[in-house]
N, C-alpha and C positions, 0 to 999 in steps of 0.2 A: 204388616210386619209379623214375623214369626215370634210367638210369645216365648219369654225366657223359660228355660227348663225348670227353674225354681218355681215360677208361677204355675206351670203345668202340674208339677207335683203337689203343690199346696192346694190348688183347685180340686184335684182329684181326691186328695185326702178329705177335704171339706165335704165334697159331694158324697163320698162313701159313708162318712160319719152321719150326714143328714139323712141318709137312707138306712141307717142302723146296720150298715155292713162293716165287716172288719176292714181296716185300711189295707191290710195285707193278710191273705188267707193263712190259716195255720199250716197248710200244706200247699206246695206248688208243684205241679206235675207228680203228685203223690209223695213228695219229699218234704219232710219237716225241717225246721231250722236245727232241731236237736240232731237229726240225722247228718246234716251238713257238718255240724260241730264234731260228731263222732268220726266222720271220714277224715276231716282235716287234722284231727288230733293224731291219727295214725301217720300223718306226714309231719308231725311235730309243728303244726301250724295252729296256734291257739288264739290268734288275734281275733277278737270279736268283730272288728270292722271287716276283716276278711271273710268271716262267716256270713255276715250280712251282705257282702258283695256277691258271694256265690249265690245266696238266696235271691238276690235281686235278678241275677241272670237266669234264674229258673222261672221267672215271672212270665208265663205265657197267657196270662189273663188280662194284662194291661197293654193297651195299644202302644206301638212304638212311638217314642218321643222325638226321633230324628226327622229333620226336614227332608222331604223327598224319599222317605223310606218306602220300600215296596208296598203295594196295596195289600192290606190285611196283615202286615207285619206286626209282631208283638215285641214287647220289651226284650224278651229272651233272644230274639233273632239278632240283636245288635244294639249295644248301648255305649254311649260316649262316657268318658271319665266323669264329666259333669253330670250326666244322666244317672250314673251309678251313685255318685255322691249325693244327689237329690233323692234317689230312691231310698238310700240308707237313712240319711239325716232327716228328711221331711216325711216321706211316705211311710217308712217303717217306724221311725222314732218320734215323729211329731215335733222335731226341733229344726235346726237349720242344716243346710247341706254340709257335708264334710269338706274340709279344706282340700282342694285338688292336689296340693303339694304333698299330701299324705298318701298319694297313690303308691308310693314306694313301699307302703305297709299293707295296703288293702287291694292292690292289683299285682304289683311286681313279683311277690313271692310265688304265687301260683302261676303267673305267666311264665316265670323262669322254669317251672316244672312242666309246663305244657298244659296245665289245667284250664287256663284262659287262653283263647285263641284271638290273635289280633286280626281284625277285619276292617274293611273300608267300603264306604257307600259311594259307588261310582256308577253313573248313568242309571240311577234308580234300582241298583242291585248291589248286594254285598259280595265283595271279592276278598281274597286272602291278603293279609299283610297290612302294613301302614306305610304305603309308598310316599305319602306326603307328611312328614313329621309335624306334630302340633296342629294338624288339620282338624276342623270341626267335623269332618267326615270319617275320622278314625274312630273305631269302636272296638268292643270286645264281645265275645260270646263264650259259652262253655264249650270246651273241646269235646267232641262226640263221645270218645271212650270214657272220659272222666264223667260226662253226663250219665253214661250207662252205669257207672259205679254208684253214683248217687241214687239212681232210680232202682237199682237192684235190691231185692229183699234181704233181710238179715240172713246170714249164713252163706249168702252168695256174693254180696258186695265185698266182703273181706278177701275172698279168693280173687275176685277181679282186680281189686286194688293191689294185691300182692303181685299179680302178673304184670300189672301196669308199671309198678315200681321196678320189676326185674328188667324191663325193657330199657333201662338206663334213661329214664324220662328226661332228666336235665340236659342230656346231650342229644339223643335221637329226635325227640319231639321238637325241641327248639330248632334243630338242624332242618327238620322237615318243614316247619313253618317258615324258616328263613328262605328256603328254596321257593316256596309259594309266594312269599313276599317279593322275591326278585322278579318273578313272573308278573306280579301285579304292578311292579314299578314301571314296567314297560308300557302299561296302559295309562298311567297318570304322571303328568309332569310334576317335578318337585321344585316349583318356583321358590318356595321358602328356603329350602336347602341351598339352592343355587345362589339366592340373594345373600344368605349368611356367608357362603364361601367368597362371594365377590366383596362383601363388606370387610372381610379379613384381608384377602389377597390384593384388593385394589384400593378401597377407601383407607383402611388402616395403614397400609404400606405407604401411602402418599401423605396422608394428613396426620397420622400418629406414628411416625417412624421409630420413636424411642419406646413405644409400648410393646409389651409382650402379651400374647394371648394366654390367659389363665384357664378359661372355661368357655366351651361352645355348646349350647343346647340345641343340637341339630338332629337328634335321634330320639326314639322312644325306648332306648335301652337304658343302661345305667345312667343316672343323672350326672355322676362325676366319674370319669375314667381314672385308672391308676395314674396315668401321666398327668392328668389335670389335677388330681389330688396332690401330687408331688409339686407341681407348679404353684398351686395355691398355698401350700405349706411354706414354700420358699418366699412367697409374697406376704405371708403372715395373715391370710384370710381364710375363712371357712363359712359355709352356708349353714344356717339353721332352718328348720322346717318352715318357720313363718316368714323367712326372707323372700323378697321379690326376685326370683331367679331370672336374670336377663338372658337374652339370646347369646350375647358375647360379653365377657368380662375381661378387661385388659389392665395391665399394671406397668407403670413406668418406674423402674428401679432407681433412676437418677433423681426423680422428684418425689417419689413415693405417692404419686397420684394414681387413682383408678379411672377407668373409662368404661362406660356402658354403651353398648350398641344394641338397638332393637331393630331387627329386620322385619318389615311389615309387608305382608301380602294380603292379609285379611283384616287384622287388627293388632293392637299391642304397642302403640306408639309410646315414646317417652312422654308421659303426661305428668301432671303435678304429683300424683300418687306415687309413680315410679321414682321421681326425683326425691320425694320425701323419704321413702323407704330405703333407697340406695344411699342417700346422704347419711342416714342413720347407720347404715351398714359400714360406710367408710369411717365415720367417727368412732364406731365401736372397735374398729381394728386399727385406730391410730393413724389413719392416712392423712396426708397433707391436703387432699382435695379429691374431687371426682367430677368427671365431665360426661356428657351424654350426647348421643347421636341417634336419630331415627333414619333408617335407610329405606328407600322405595325402589322398585324395579323401574318405574317410568314416571314421567311427569303426569300422565293421565291418572295413574293410580294415586299419586300424591295429592292431586287436585280433588279427586273423588273423595278421598278420606278427609282431607282438611276442609274441603268445601262443605262437608256435612257435619263433621265432629269438631273441628277447630280446637283440637286438644294438644297440639304441639306445645310443650312447656317453654316458657320464657327462659332464655339462657342456654337452651339446648341447640343442637345443630341438626340440619337435614341434608342428606346426601342422596342423589338419584343416580342409580346405576346407568341409566340411559344417557346421562349427562355428567360423566364422572370427573371432569376436570375441576369442578368447583363444589364447595359446600356452602350452606346458608345458615347464618345465625338467626335464631328467633329472638327478636327484641320487642320491647313494649314502649309506647310513648307515655303510658300511664305512670 
């Protein structure tokens, strides 16, 4: 079994400390953390978590933590959100990994400007884009031109940064990366996105006809779109950073009930933790109740997951796309 990234980071920190080595060098690829902070300050980005995220993606001395990474790959070649969170919280700071929900603060700002490039590990090589949202194969690296700015000496990086900004970074770079991502999408099937779509268009339409969709977490872009924000405002709910964001959140205006759907292709079932957190969410917003469904693509996938983990929560439902005419209530004799 592949060790958890938390354990990999903790073991590496302990090993380096036992060898009287710095857990993270003062400079990576010739760039100090102070230099990173200077460059980001010119972009009005002063979040220290973001500084440390950039520094993590400069790390070409640490072996890559992703499963099936190319032979000889380093951390800087591609790191998952969890990997970056562990590099910052554990390897750099000696604490616990950052909460992944905080990626809107330590990944998104620089990704929107094109400084972080979305990549994907496919067939043992990195390709552009995130063709399968929320996939463990999705990763980030520093965009080449932004990396050149960081590595350039004083007196030169300021000029390179000014030219980089002139290129209308927020539009042109993201547009270019989006075109690469479209090409990558042709190489990788998006089972998770397809299952989310089927969960709304088929499952919810049949079994939850009075519920309206408030929020769908089916992309790596903005967590909540303008349309979703308006729908959630009408329903009287909003997410906090520490909330358990579901794949799909629905609301019944007649009964004031919420409904959570988790579409599972790799992990993330409605378990007791999800029920506890989302029930608290419903109570916090004065809702009359909340229901839960886990959806799977096939019986085979459902059996594989539940045969191993058996984590489907009592009182929740299961729906299988390959057998769409029925749903199953999880009950207990205890």
